[in-house]
N, C-alpha and C positions, 0 to 999 in steps of 0.2 A: 474543446470548444472555446472559441474566443469569448472574452468578457464584454466586448463592445462591438458595435456594427462597424467593421473596417473593410469589408469586401464590397467592391463595386462590380456590378454587371452592367456593361455599356453595350448598347445595341442600337445600331443605326436604323432609322425608321424608313420602311419601304425602300430599301437601299437602291436597287436598280432604277426604279421609277424616280426616286429623289435625285439621283445623278442626272437623269434626263431633264428633269425640271430645273435643276441648277444650271445646266449647260444651255438650255433653250428657254429664256425668260417667257416666251409666249405660251409655254406649257404650264406655267405656275398657276395654281388654282383650278386647273382643268383635269378631268379624269384621263389618266395616262395608262396604257397597257403596253408592257414590254413583251414582244413576241407576237407572232401572227397566228399560226395554226393552233398553237397552245400558249396559254398565258404563263410567262416566266415570272412576271412581277406585275403588281398593280399599285397605282398611287392610292392614297387614302380617299381621294375623291371617287375613284373607281370602286374601291372596296365598299364604300358607303352605298353603292348601287348593287352590291351582291357579287361583284367580280372577285374571284379567288385564284390563287396560284394553282397551276396545273389544269385549270378549266379549259375546255375547248374554245377555240377562238370564236366560233359561230355563236355558242351560248353566251360568251362574254359580250359580243356585239349586240345580241338581243337584249341583254340586261342593261347595257349602256351604249346605245347607238351613237351618242355624241363623243365617245371616247376617241382619243388620239392614239393610234397604234404605231409604235416605233420598233425598229429592229434593234436587237441587243448589241451593245458595244462593250464586249468583255474587257478590252484593253482599258477603256475608261473606268470601268468598275474596279479593275485591279489597281490602277493608279490611285483612285480615291481611297481604296482600302489601305494602301501603303502609307498614304499621307496621314490617315487617321491613326494607324498603328504607331507611326512615329510620334504622334502626340501622346498616345498611351504610354510608350516607353520613356518619353520625356517626363511624364507624370510620376512614374514609379518603375523601378527595375523588375518588379514582380508582376508580370503580365502573362496570362494564359489565354492564348487565342483559341476560340472555339470554331470560328469560320471567318470568312473575309469581312463580315460585318458585325461581329460581336466578340467580346473578350471579358475575362475576369481580371480585376486589378486588386492587389492587396496594398492598402495604404496605411496600415496600422502603425508603422514606425515613422510616419512623416509628420506627426502632430506639431513638433517643435519648429520644423522648418517650413511646413506647408499648410498648417492649420488642421481643422477637424476633417473627418471624412466627408461630411456634407459640404464644407467649403471647397474641398478638393474637387468634389463632383460638380459643383457649380462652375468652377473655373474650367474643368474639362469640357463641359458642354459648351461654354462660351468659346473656347479655343476651336473646337470642332466646327462650330457655326462660322466663326470669323475667318479661320484659316483654310477650311476645306469647303465651306458653304453648305454644310449638311446638318440636319437635325438629328440629335441622338438622345435616346432615353436611357436613364441610369437608375438602377436600383441599388440601395446600400443596405447591408444587413450583416449579421454575424456569420452567416454561412453562404456558400455558393448557391445552394438551392433557393434560399429565401431571397437572395439578391436578384436571381434570375426571375423569380416570380414578381418581385417588386418592380423590376424594369418593365415587364410585360403589362402589369396593371397600370403603370404610369404612362403608357403610350397613348397617343403620339406626343413626342417632344416633351417628355416629362421627367421629373426627378422625384423619387419616393424613398424616404429613409424609414426603415423598420427598426426601431430601437428594441433592445432585448425584452423590455417589459411590455412591448406591444405585439410580440410575435404571435401569441395565441389568438388574440382578438383580430389580427390581420389575416392569418392563414386559415384557421379552422372554418370560417363561414364560406370560404371559396369553394367552387365546384371541383370535384375530383380531377377534372381534366387539367387543372393547374399543376398537378403533381408531375414532376419530371419523370417521364416514362409511361404515363397513361395516354394511350392513343384511343382511337375510336372504338376498337374492339374491347379493350379493357374497360373503358368507360361504360359501354353498353352492358357488359357483364356485371359491373358494380351497380348500375342503375336497376338491373333486374333483381338484384339482391336488396334493393331499397337503400343503397348507399350512394348518395348524391353529393355530399360535401366532404371536404377533407376531415372535418371534425367527426363525422360518422365513421369514417375509416379508422381514425385515431382511437375511437372508443372500443374497437375490437381488440381482442387479445392477439398477440403476434402469431401464435400458432393457428388461430382461426384465419387470419389474413393469408398465411402461407398455404393453408388447406384450400382456400377459395381461389387463390391466384397463382399457385405454384410456389415452391419453396423460395427460389431466388427472387422472383418478382414480388411476391408477397412480403418477404422480409425487407426488401429495399423500399417499397412504397409505404409500408407501415412505419419504418424508421423516419422517413421524410415527414409523414403525417404527424409524428410525435416530435418533430423539430430536431431530429438527430441527423447531423450531416457534418462529420469531422474532417472532410477532405480539405486539404490546403490548396491554395492557388499554386499550380504546378508549372513552373517556367521552363522545365527541361523535358516535358513529356513529349515523346514522339507518338505519332499517330499509330493506333492499334489496328486501323483499317483504312482503306481508301475505297472510294466508290464513285460511280457515275450512273446517271439514269436519263431516260428520254421519255417525255410525255408524248403520247401518240394521238390524243384526241379520241373521238368516238368512231372513226372510220374503221370498217373491217380490215383486218390485216392477214395476208397470206403467210404461210410458214416461211417462204422465201424472203419476204420483207422482214419478218422478225429475225431471221438469221443474219440478214444484212445489218440491221440495227445492233444486234448482239456483237457481230464482228467489229463494228466501229467502236463500240464501247470497250470491248476487251483490248483492242489495239491501243486505245488511249491509256487504259489502266496499266497494261504491261509496260508501255514506254515510261510511265511515271515510276513504276517499280524500279526499272533498270536505271533510270536517270538518278535515282537516290540510292543505288546499290543495295536494293532490298529484294526480298523474296517473300512468298506467302504460302500458307498451307491450306487455307480454306477459301472456297469460292461460294458465294451466296447469290442466288438469282432472286431478284425482287420483282414482283408483278402486282399490278393493280388491274382488276378485271373490269368489265364493262359496267358492273353494278357498283364499282368503286370499293369493293372489298379487296383487302390486301393479302398477299401470300408470299412466303419465302420458301425456297428450297436450297439446300446446301450440301456440299461434299467436302470432306477433309482428306487431303492426300497424304500418303505416307512420307513423302519427302517434299520440303518446301522448294518452290521454283519461281522463276521470273520469266519463263519461256512462254511466248504468246501461243505457240502451238499446243502446249499442255493445258494452259488456262482456257483456251478456246474450246478444246475438246471436252473439258469438264463442263464448261458453261453450256455447250450444245447438248450434252447429255441431260443436264437439268431442264433445259428448255424443251427437249423432245418429250420428256416425261410429263410436262405441263400442257402440251399441245391439245390433248382431248378436252381439258377444262377450258382452255382459251377458245377453242372452237365452239364450245357450248355457251360460254358467258361473255365472250368478247374480251378485249384488252385495251386499256387506256394508258399504261405505263410499263416500261421494262427497264430494269436496272441491274447492275452487277456490283457487288462489294467483294473486296479481297481482304481477308482478315488473317489473324495469327501471323503478322508481319515480323520479319527478322532481318538482321543485316546479312547481306549475301556472304560476308566473310565468316559468319558464324555457323554455316551449314556446310557439310562435305560437298564436293563437286557432284553434279548430277551424273547418274550412270548413263552410259550410252543407250540411246533409244532406237528401237527399230521403227524408223519413221515411215509413215505412208506418204504418198505424194503431197497431200495437203499439208501435213505437218512439216515435211521437208521444206516446202515453200515458206511456211511461217518462220522457220529457223533462218532461212536466207534473208527474209524481210527484216528480222530482228538484227542480223549482222549489218545489213546495209544501212538501216535507219540509225543504229547506234553509232556508226562511223560517220555518216554523211548528213544526218539530221532527219527529223520525223517526216518532213515533206519531200524527201529525196525520191521516194518510190511509193506507189499506192497499188492496192488491189484493183484489178480490172473491173470487178463488180461494183466498186465504189466510185469509179470515175463518173463525174457529172451528177452524183447523188448528193443530196443534202446531208452533210456530216452530223447535223444536230449541233447543239450548243454544249460546250464543255465549261462547267462552272469554274471560275477562277478559284485557286486555292492559295493559302498562305504558305510560304516556305517553312520547312520544319527547322526546329532547333537541332543542330547536330551535336 
């Protein structure tokens, strides 16, 4: 554990909506919703009226009828992200990107040349505002976890430093939802047990937390509640998984529609794998039902692969198993994650496969797209259909 607060967590505020307000001065100070059928992002003015990410467009308009709705501009968000990350890397060589709008920075070795961590954070925020035109919140603490919590508490457009002797008084009164890894399901489980604050969780014995929450999750959350997080800022970390999802709103969906959405998602993810010469072993289907409860289903394959046909067949099997519950409860989001990633060179060549006609087509599509580009050929079922929005991602460190 570090002896002083030297980790920065920098997180752009309402990123997509802020880029829209930056580029269109008439939108500043007004409620802005990015996305039409489903909310991809909302400005703080819209959030104050109850609008939330992944909410259906109709519900968002009912809550905020004067909102300005804009179509997403992914290229603009990617460009803004690159400009901000250039400032991060000009501040310190130790940058760990988490997503296109947030990162950890280690600044502990810069005191003599750049000042205290707080002074560095102040200049960082000024540069992002002056050079990129966006507001960014920064938390400073001894650990990555506390820095992330501090940046969230400081929003919007804030800076919060948690010194070592202030850590307990800062963290323990906060609701358990602030712990990294506590979602709605875990939070509700803890509340049923009478545990509402981080401090109440910290008071438990580690074995009790593991028994209540499961061994891995319980140990992880209990350690965070007791301020134990020795993870360094990792500048060379490659992604352990990649994923994509699509919010569907509240409209009923047929099995054929869901299969189309699934195919679009798997096509994108498989191309990302092959573009980076990577393969995966585990496919995870992520669902959010009509009552907003979340569920995951997964399958781990014996051999890692980057083949669209194989990944799509596995994903379809997972979706088919979930269809009865979807018919009963409805569905508002579908997503796929690919995990246990590895370099394509690190696994033996795939064995010949006895392709059916559909999988043979997928293998041909892979070969054509890999040679001539992702847009060179498309499935007939996808022609003229909304492809959904693919969230920009940061390039990996190789």
